[in-house]
N, C-alpha and C positions, 0 to 999 in steps of 0.2 A: 087418604084422600089428598092427593097432591094438588087438587084444584084450589084448596085453601091457600097453599103457598103461592100458587100462581096469582091468585086474586090479591093476596097481600102485596106482592111485588107490583102488580098493575096499579093497585090503589095508592101505593107509595109514590109512583110516578105521577098519577092523576093529581094527587094532593100537592105535590111539589110544583106541578105546572099551574095549578090554581093559585098557589101562593105567589109564584113568580109573576103571574099576570094580574094579581090583585083581585081575583075572582072571589065572590062570597058564596056562590052556589054553583055546583056542578049539576047540569040538567040531564046530560046524556053521555054515555061512554060506549064507544063502538070497538069491539074486538073482532079480529079476523082469525078464524080457527080452521086449520086444515083438517081434512078428513082423516089423515093419518097422524095427527098431532097427539093422539092418546088422551084427549081431554073430553070429559063428559059435560056437555053444556048445562044440564040440570044441576049437577053438583057445583059447577062454576057459578050459576045464578044463586044457589043457596049460600055459597061462600061470600058472594058479593053482598047479600043482605046482611051478613054478619060483620064483615069488615068495613062496611060503609056507615054503620050505625054511629050517630053522634058526630059525623064528619060533614063537611060541605057537600059530600056526595050522597048523603042520606036522602032517600026518596028519588034518586036519579034513575033514569031508565038505563038498563044494560042491554045493548043490542049486540047480537052475535051474527057476523057474516060468515057463512060456511064457505070454505074454499075446497072445491073438489080436488081429488088427487089426479094428477096428469103426468103421464110417462111418455118419453120419447124413445122410439126404436132407432137404434144406430144402423140397423141393416137396411131398412126400407124408408127411413126418415118420416115415418108416421108418428103423429101425436095422438094419444088416446087417453080417455078417462078410465080410472079403475075404482072399484068399490071398496077395496081393502086388501089386506094381505101383504106379503113381502116378496112374493115371486110374481113377476108380471110377464105375461105372454102377449105379444103383439097380435091383435085380432086380424091384421092384414096378412102378415107373413109367418106367424106362429113362432118367431124368434123370442128367446128370453131377453128381457130388457131390464136394465138397472138404472136408467137415467130418469130419476124422479124430478120433474120440473116444478111441480107445486103440489101442496097437500100436507106439508108439515108445518105450515105457518102457525104462529101464535103471536099476534101483533096487536098492540094498542094502536088502532087506526085513527081514532078521532075522539076528542073531548069537546063537549059543548058546555060552556059555562058563562056566567055573568058576574 
């Protein structure tokens, strides 16, 4: 379960930011996760419960913003969303496309703390 390692890294950053800003409590953490990032949100939430115990983030809300996968077709300049996979075919011109514009994100987007 690589989600535990991901969450440990994110929590390290969250706690460092809390210390840097003199915060006593973290209330909300927002992560942006792309559809093709290979992260299971439920496993990430479970890992969050474990790594946040006994920290200023204990009891905080973990919000996950899902980022759809979006591909650009070089042949016809169309942008289109994809559900998954690694081979993308343009729905307009049927060309094979490899220009993934979004969908692999794994970002710590926001921390709310006091």
